Structure formats: structure tokens, C-alpha cells
Residue, then its C-alpha position, 0 to 999 in steps of 0.5 A: m798257858r795262863p798261870p794258875l794265879h790268873r784262874v783265880l782272878k775270874w772269881l773276883v766278881p763284885g757280890l760273889r763274896i769270894k774275895r774276902w775268903i781268898a784274902l782270909a786264906f792268904v792271911s791265914m797261910g801267912l800266920i801259919v808261916i810266921g808261927a812255924l818260923y817262930a816255933f823252929g827259930v833261926d837255927v832252921a833258917r841257918a841250916l837251910y842257908r848252909a844246905i843250899p849255898l847260893a850267891s845273893f842273886g841265886r838265893n833271891s831267884l830261888t826265893i821268888a820261884l818258891i813264893a810264886a810256886g806256892l801262890s800258884g798252887f794255893s790259888l789253883s787249890l782254891v779254884q778247884l775246891v770251889r769247882s768241886v763244891a759247885r759241881a757237888l751242889a749242882p751235878g747236872v749243870t754244865e756251866k762254869p762254876s764261876a758262872l753258876i755262883y754268879r747266877r746263884r748269888i747275883l742274878d737270883r737276888g735281882p729285881k722281880v721283873v714282869a714282861v708282858g707281850g708276845g711274838t719275837g719282841l718279848s723273846t728278844l727282851l727276855r734274851g737280854l734280861k736273863q743276864m740281869t736277873s733270874n726273877i723274871t715272869a714273862v706273860v705271853t699272849v696265847m691268841d695266835d691262830g696261824g702257822s703250826s700253832g693255829r693248826l695244832r689249835r684247830q686239830v688238837d684243841v690246845l692253846p697256841p704254843g708258838d710264842v710260849r715256846n719262843c719265850l721258854l727258849a729265850l730264858a733257857d740256860d743253853e738257848e743256842r744249842l737247844s734252839n736248833y732242836f726245839q725250833y726244828r720243823l718236821t718233814a713228815p706226812e701232811e698231819l705233822a709237816g711243818h710243825a715245830l718240835g717244841n710245839l709238839l713237845l708242849v702239846g704232848l706235855e699238856q696231855a701228859t700233865g693235864s693242863f697247858d700251864r703244867a706243860v709249860e712248867a714241865m718244859s721250863h724244868v727241861l730247859k732249865i730256864r731263868g725265870r718263868v713263863l706264864p700264858a696270859t690266860l688258860d681260856n681258849a679265846q680268839l681275837s676280834a677286830t672292828m675295822d674302820d668301815g665297821f666290819v668285824v674280823t675274827g682271828e689273828s691271822r685274818i686280822v693281820s692280813d686284812p688291808r683295812r685299818i683297825k679301829h678297835m680290838a676285842l676278845l671272843p668270848n667277851r669275858v676271858s679270865p686271866h691266869a691267876m699267877v699272872l695277877e699275883a706276879i704283877n702285884e709282887a713285881d718291882l718292875i713291869l715292862l710292856g713291849p716291844g711287840s706287835l701293837f694289836t696282836s701281841l700287846i693289846p690282847n694281854l690287856l683285854i683279859d679281865g683284870v690285867a690292865a687294871a692290875i698293871e695300873e694299880a701295881a706299886a711297881e715301876k713301869m716302863l714301855v718299850a717302843n717298837l722299832m718298825t711299823q708292821h704291815g697290815e697292823t700299824d702302817s704309817l703310825t708314828l710313835g705318838a699314834h702308837l701310844r694314843i692307841l695303846n692308851e685306849y686299853i691301859r692308862l699310860s699315865r700310870f707308867d714311868h718311862l718310855l724307852v725309844n730307839s734313837e738309831i736309824p737302820s742302814s739304807d740297805f735294811l730300809t730298802k728291804y723293808r720298803h719292799e715289805e711296806a714297813e718303815p722305822v717308827v717315826d719319833d714325833l713325841e714331844d717332851p713333856n708329852e701328854f702321857g707324862l712319860i719320861a722318854i729315854r732315847e738310846d741306841l737299841l738297834g740290832t739285827a737277827k736272822w728270822a725265817g732265813k733272812e736278816t731283820v732289824k730287831h732290838d739288840p737284847e744286850k743293849l735293851a737289857r742294859a738300858i732298862a737296868k741303867h734307867t730304872q730304880a728297880f735295878a738301882q735299888h737292888r744293886r744298893s741293897s746287895d751292896t749293903e747286904d755284902a758289906a754287912s756280912 
């Protein structure tokens, strides 16, 4: 069993402002002891020596034991005191008080980060980012028309909830436990069969609250998410793609399944209004992240909404692109990193971005074999330094794996991705410095 003194060590995390109070408590206890000895004088000490007649070794051992017991009891009392206060302040929170205090004091003071995208790429990014800051705004595309989201969109006339649901879960405090419930697919009559429970909950909350954004906000409270999730628009819009032969395909699911190469993307209707809070978040951000995510169906759709691309370009925030790991069959077959960027540059000026984060690790041969069967391959890094966009390319091992649809797939590792972002951006460095300055001043 660990001694009680060990339990106090986990509180000694930089920035929590716990160490100074522990030190003050020990100094104060020492002053009390000195004061008591001075008040009672040496006669009391002589009486103790006579009452417990021990040899020198025994006396030293007893002294050490008493001091150790006193320190252990004192440190245990401090831990229990902080635990009691933390639980009183947040009675509904099940996380450890040390984690609660860390989140409240460190993560809540983190930089304001806006992450723009959709699909599994955005949820993967958020999963790691929430360990670095709680000031996250996820801007999520709502153009999906396939699967459970597409069915609900057609049958109930709602915005597709799937990508929003995944981002809410990624930011949830207890994602692992809640994911089992909210990702569960119903076995039911045809009208409900295959729907994700989280999708149905969002639809129900929309009807109960009167709008999709209020439904997202209500579910955010239920899941106790770190940050917030915003649909890029509240308009019911469709994706439209002009193919290389001039044919126009409407609907995300049809675009992805069409074998022809995509020439240009648009929205129907042509003018789609942004969610007002999206533009506000972009304007107030310290750091804006674009990607990872499907080029044509996750990233570009957000940039087609009126004012979003312009707001990102003009924002004073630091800006970073996160490159995709793999090509996507039906969208980006054989496209290199440079080709990805040139296409994206048609919808937003990449010269306004500061950094490009690129994975430097190659998946194992087993994974490459599996992906070849799906006609996908790693995105070839053909970008030169310096490059035509003026981006500072950062190459690091970002590779990870995750289970998706019952099989192991190549994904960005959430922790590697978040650490690389925090390491290479001034937004996180400045907040670390300001937090240190604030701690020193107080």
C-alpha cells in the first residue's frame, strides 16, 4: 500500500498553485511546534525523556516514527481537504479531484482554438486537443446525406447529426463509456433500424428545443464536453460537384461514389449563411486549425459557406493546416500533398496560413496491403521547402490506428497530433508563458 505522503505528490502539477499552500502549511506547522516548545520550556522535554527511558537508538527510531506518522497524517488531511472542497464545488463530477483542479486551472486557461472540418478527422483531432485546452470550438460540416444522417434528413427534415454527434463524443469527459451508448445502432423495425442512438437523441432534442443549435448545446451539457461544437450553418444545404466532364452531381453520397474526378465544388442553394457564432469564434481565436478530413466533403464544404473562408483569412489568429494521411477512393485518388494544397487554395488563400503539419511515418506493409484493396494509399509528400504557399512545413510521426466499422484503420494518433500542435504553435507557447507569469505574480 502506498504511504499517505505519496498521495499528496500527484497534486504537485505545475500551475495548480497547490505547492505553495502545502509549503505554507508545513512551515506553519513548524512554527506552531517551535512556539509550543518555547512556551513549555525544557522541563517538559526532560519529563518526556524520563517517562520514556529508551537507549539512543530506540529514541532516534521513535523520533523518526513519530515524525513520519505526523507528516503522513498531515499530508493525508490536506489531500482529503482538497477532495472535499472539490466535490463540494462540483458534486456531479466523478473525475478525481486532482484532475478536476488541473482541468479548471490549466485547461480552462488554454488558448482559444477553432478546429474546422468534419468526419472522423475532426473528431480525432478534438480527442487529443481536449487534453491541452478546454477553449475549443469545433466547426462541423452538416452536408452529409448518407447513412443514418441522410435518412433522418429526408424523413424528418433535420440537419444531418452524425458528424456533430462524433465531435460531441470526442470532447466528452467520459467518451469511452458514453460512446458505447451514443454510437449504438438500433435493431428495430425498418423506420428505426440502423439509426445511431446519438442521432435520434439530437433529433429529439431539436424538436424539444426548437432548433438544431440549441439541441447541440443541450447535448453538450448532457455529455459535459470540454469546449463547444457548432454546426457550420443552420441552413439545409446540399453539396454539388462539377466533374471533369462537366456533369454536375448533387449530394455528398453520390459525389463520393462517382468514379469521375471532381473539378469544382459548390453548394445548393448558392448562398448559405454561416452560423453567427462560427464567425465570432474565428474572430476571437488564438489558433485556427483546418483539417484533417476529407478534402471535398469535410473541409471544402465549410469554406463554401458565405464569409467563413474570408473570416479565416482575415483573422489575427495563428493558422495551421493538418495534412491527411491517406488518399480517399472516389475523392482524392492518386492526389499528392501538393495537389491537395493546390485544390484547397482555390477555396481559401493558403498564403494566410502559417504552418502545415505533415505525417512523416509510413504505415506498416500489412496496412498498406489492406488499403490497396480499397484503392487508397498514403498521401505522397512532394512539397518542396520553401513552397509556393509560404507554409512552414512541420514533419513529425503522427501515425496511429483505430477501429472503424469493425476493422483496424490508419488514423492520426490523437495524442501525437495534439502534442505536435502544442509544440509548434505560438498560441500554446504564449499561453504557457502568460500562465507562468500569472502564477509567479500571485
